[in-house]
N, C-alpha and C positions, 0 to 999 in steps of 0.2 A: 644817450641810450644806455639802459642797464644790460648787463651780460650775466647770464646764468647757464647752468647745464640744462635744467628742466624748468619750464613754467607750466603751472597747472591752473586751469580756468575753472573755478568752483571749489569751495571749501566745504562741500557736503560730506556725506558718509564716505565716499570714495576718494575725493580730492584731499580731504584732511588726512586720511590714513596714508595715502601715497606720499604726501608732503612730509609726514613724520617718519615714515619708513626710509625715505631717501635722506632725510636729515640725520637719522641714526647711522646711515652708511657714510656720512661725510660728503654727500653729493650736493652741490650747490643747487638750491631749489627756491623758486618764488611761487607762492600761491596767491591768486587773485580772486577775491570774493566781492560780488557786486552789492551785497547787503551791507548795511552800515556797521554791523557788529555780529557777534555770535547769535544764533537763533534764540528767540524767546517765545515762540508760539507754542500752542498746545500740541505737542507731538510726543507721544509715548514711544519708547523703544523696547521692542521685544528682541533680546539678544539670543539668537539661536546658538547651538553648540559650536558651529563653525565660526561664528563671529566672536564667541568667547575665546576660542583658540587663537584667533588673530590678535585680539586684545592682549592675551597672555604673552604672545610672541613679542609684542611691542612693549611689554612690561607694564601694562595699564590695567589689566583685569582686577588686580587686587587694590588698585587705586580708586576704583569706583566707590563712592561713599556708601557705607552700609545703611545709613539712614534714608537713602534714596533708591535702594535696590531691593528687589524681592525675588527669591528663587521660587519657581513654580514647576511642579513635576506633573501634575495630573490635569488633563483637559477632557472635560465631559461634553459629548455631543448629544443633544436632545432633540426629539421631534416635537414641534409645537402642536398641542392638541391631543397628545397621546398616540399610541401605535395604531397604524392602519392595518387591518386584517390582511395577512399575507406577507407583510414586510419581514416578519420573523418566521422561522421554520415552524411547522405544525408541532404543537405540544410545548413550545418554549414560552414561558411566562414573561410578560413585560416587566420592566422595573417597577418597583413599588412607587406609588404616588404619595407625596406628602412626607417622605422621609429623606434624611441626608444620605450621602454616599461616601463610603470609604473614609470615614472620619472627618468629612468636610464640616465646617462650623456653620455653613449657611443652611437655612431651612430648605425644605423640599420646594420644588418649583411648581407644584400643583398642576394638574392637567397636562404635564409634559413627560414624555417617556424617554428614558435614557436609551440611546441607540448604541453608543460606544464610548469607552474610556481609553484614552491614550496616555501612557505613563512614560515620561522621559527617563525614569530610572532603569528602563530596559537597555538604554544605550551604555556603551563603555564609559567608565569614569575617566577623567574627572569632569568631563563636560556633559553630564547626564541630567541636565535640567535646563529649563528656559529661565532667563533672567529678565524681569520686567523692571524698568527704571522709571523714575519720575521724568517729566518733560526735559528732553535734550541732555540728560545727565551724562551719558557716555560720550556724546558729541562734544560737549564742553570740556571733558577730560582730555580728549584727543587734541582739541584746539589749543588748550593751555600747554600741553606737553610740546606741541609744535612751536608755539611762540616762545616757550622757555628754552627749548633746545637751540633755536636759531632766531633770536629776537629780530623782528623786522621782516622775516620771511613770509609772513602772512599779512596781506594788505586788504583791508576792507574798503568799500566804496569804490571798487575798481571794476568798470564795466568793459567787457571785451568788445572791440570794434571790428578788427579784421586781422587776418594773417599776413605775415611778411614772407615772401617766397624768393628763392633764387632758382629760377627755372621751375622744375616740378617739386623741388625740395622746400619744405617749410623751414624757415630759419628764425622765426620769431613772431611777434604779434604787436598790435597797437591796441591800447586800451585807454579809456577815459578814467582818470583817478582824481576824484574831487574837483572836476572841472578842468584838469590839466592833462594834456596828452602824455601818455606813458608808452615809450617804445622799448621793447624788450627783445634782445637777441638771445636765442636759446637753441640748443641742439635738438631738443624735443619739446613740442607743445602737446599738452594733454587736455582734452576736453572732458571735464567732469561736471558739466553745467546742465545736467538734467535732461528730461525727455524732449524739451523744445530747444535743444542745444544749438547755440549760435556758432560754436566751433564746428560742429558737424555740418551745418549749413554752409559755412565758409569753405569747408573741404569739398563740398559738392558730392557727398556720399549719398547714393540713393537710399531712401528710407521710407518705410511704411509705418504710419502712426495710426493705431486703432484706438478709438475712444469707446469704452464700454458704456452700455445704457444705464449701468448702476454706479452709484457713488456711495460714500459712507459719511454719516454724521458721527464724529468722534466726540466723546465727552469724558470728563474726569469728575467722579462723584465721590462722596464720602461713603465709608463702608461700615455702617453701624453693626453689621453682623460678623465682621472680621473674616471675610471670605478668604480661604487659603487655596482654593482650586478653581481653575478657569472653567467657564461655561460657554458653550455655543448652542444657540437655539435655532433650528432650521425648520422651515415650513414652506408652504406654497408662496413663493415670492417674498419670503421673510428670512432675514438673518439678523440675529442679535447676539453679540458676544460680550463677555465681561471677563477681564483679567484682574486679579488682585495685584495691587501695587503697594509700595511702602507707605508709611505714615497713615495707615488706615484709609487708603484711597483705592478706587476701582476705575480702571479704564473701560469704557463702554464704546462699542462700535455698532452701528445700526445701518443696515443697507437701505438706501433711499434712491429714487430715480435721479439720474444725473441732472444737475441744474435746478433741483427742487428746494434748495435750502431756504430761499426767500419765502416760498409758499409755506414751508413747515414753520418758519418763524411767525408768519402771519396767523397761522392757526393757533399758536400759543403754546406755552410750556405745559399747561395742564393737559392739552390734547396729546402731546408727545408722551408725557408720563403715563397717561391712560393706555396708550398703545403698548408701551413697554410692559405695563402691569398685566395687560391682557395676554401677553406672550409668556410672562414668568411671574405669576401672582405672588409667589413666595419671596420675591425680591422687591416688593412694593416700598419698603422702608428705604432701600438704597435708591430707588428711582426718585423718591421724593426729596432727595438731597440736591436734585437739579433745580436751582432757584434762579439762574440767570443764563443768558445766552453766552456770556463770557466764559462759561465752563465748556463751551462746545467749539468745534471747528469742522470745516467741510473738507473732505478729501475726494477729489475726482479720481477716476481710475483709467489707465490706458496702457497700451502695449506698444513698444518700439522694436522694430526689426530692421536692421541695416545690412546692406550687402557686404560691408567690410568694416572692421574696427580700426584699421591702421592705414597710414599713408606714409610717404617719404617725409620723415621728420615730425610725424604727428600720430596720436592714438586717442581713441575714445574709451572711457570706462564708465561703468555704472549705467544709470538711466539714459545717458547720452547714447549708449550703444544698444541697450537692451532692456528698457523698462518693462515690467511685468505686472500682472494683476496681483494685488496683495494677498489673494488666497494662497499663493505660493509661500508666503511668510518668509521670503528670502530676498526681497529687493535690495535693502541696504546691505545685507550680508554678502550678496553677490558683488556689489560695488567694492566692498572691502577686500573680497577675494581677488577681484581684478587688480586692485591697487597693489596687493602684495606680489602678485605675479609679475606685474610691470616693474616693480621695485627690484625684484630678483634678476630681471633681464637687463636692466640698465647698466650695471657695471661692465658687462661684456661689450655693450655698445660703446661705452666710453673707452674701453681698452682698444677696440678695433677702429674706432672713429666711424663706424658704419651705423647710420640712423635711417637706413632705407626701410621701405615697407617690408621687404624680405627679411631684414634683420629683426624687425619687430613682430613678424608673423608668428613666432612661437608662442607669444602671449595669446593671440587669438585662437590658435590651434588648441592650446591647453584649456582655455576657458569656455569656448563655444559649446562643447557637448553638454556640460552640466547646465549652462544657462538655457539652452534651447529645450532641454528636457523639462526644466522647471517652468518655462513658458507654456509648453504643451500641457503639463500637469495642471497648471493654474487655469488654463482655458477649459479643460475638462471639468474642473471643479466649478467654474462659472456656469457651464452648461447644466450641471446637475444640482448644484447647491442653490443657484439663484432662480431656478425654474419655477414657473407657475403651472407647469404641466403635471397632471396627476400621474401619468405613466412615468415620466422622468423622476418625479418625486418618489414614487414607489421604488424605482430602481436604486435611487440614492439611499433610501432608508434600508433597503435590503443589503446593499454593500456595507453600510455602516454596521449593521447587525452581524454580518459575516466577519468583519474586522474585529468586532468585540470578542468573537469566539476563536478566531484564527490568529495565533500568536505570530506566525511567520509573516503573513501579509501585513499585519498591524506594524510589525517591526520594519518592514520594507518601506511602508508609507512614512513612518516616523523618521527613518534614516534619511529619506529624500527631503522631507520638510526641515530636518535639522541641518541640511547641507552636507551630509556625510556620505552621500551616494551619488555616483555619476550617472547610473542607468535609471530608467523609468521604474517605478515601483512594481508595475504590473506588466508582464508579458501576456501573450495571447491566452495561454492556459490559465494564468492567474486571473485574468478578467472573467473567464467562465466560472472559476471557483468563487471569486468575489461576488458574482451575481447569483450564486447558489445553484448553478447548473451542474457542477462537478464536485465530487468530494475531494478533500486534500489529505493524502496520507502523511504529509509532513507539516500539518497545521501547528504542531507544538514545537517545531524546530526553529531556533533563531539562526538566520543565515549570517554569513560574514558580510561586512560592509564592502561593496565593490566601488 
């Protein structure tokens, strides 16, 4: 039997960060990952400001390879098909069709009206931008740092089987590692094994898993026009987004019905490219760099809500505790924030020898408010952004247009998306202002981040 202080199940965004943070504190840690090695799939990473701050604290932000990262400040939200009458206040002109915006190098989107532009440079430096990386770049940097710091502390090909208990206290686990039983004695077992967490199941924690009706097709394309600003296109039942990345690449995400990837493949690449071109004609050259399905991946979406995140001798972090819709743009960042909070709590538990749920509860109390706020915010965005309803689409476009004019509300939404805000971006009065029913005497005022 192996003995350690902390054993972490899962080396994803949260588990790898926790393993490294504990290794840097000199705490004995073992990280078990069921995959055969570091991730290799098509997964882009959008590092929000709070995630950048965590990587900086770990000493890794400046280790991200410059040739694989791209800083992006401006995100444009556009309505597919032009502005609907009434979405903008009377007398306000829509954005020009067929021209670029704010120095963007991409051509105009043709037939699409700019609703709102969000600029990360509004945020306090130095984390006042988003960072887009090529597939798995930041994750690989974290994994390498962990393996370098404590060689052998990261085990691939290790599948969690069950927990070991002493009464109600979790004292270790049993895993299968390359066909051999691995028994680990530990003071704390951390489940960082995703939304379908086997550790959570073994703990018997009541959980509600909600699968959304929409999923996303992800693609990485060439960027012949050297796009330097991100684009979101929203319409009735339509979302298409493009993020510029390093090496003249673009990440594309396209909302599709859940479980429809096989049907889309059967319809063919040309049909898919034509759909994208109908949404954003000015980007046709970019869309035509999709030449094979190996440039794509399928991303289902779901939400996890659990009654508790801690037990005697155990804790859940990241998607195992609170998966959320990607509209929040914070799933991986929140797993990283969980990891750092747990890492800061563990030295006190080691000193007192107390690994009870009560001793671990400060982690959950510290993290739940922001997580639940982001889950609610993401679900509201699902309701309005994904809608096929004319009325809800009209309200969505109206709110976007208000945000474009209202610096205060735009800042509050951005601060929440960036992970720098604990409270919801809109209170009751703010909702009425955003919908255009009330004026805002403080529209030009940037609030402090709470």
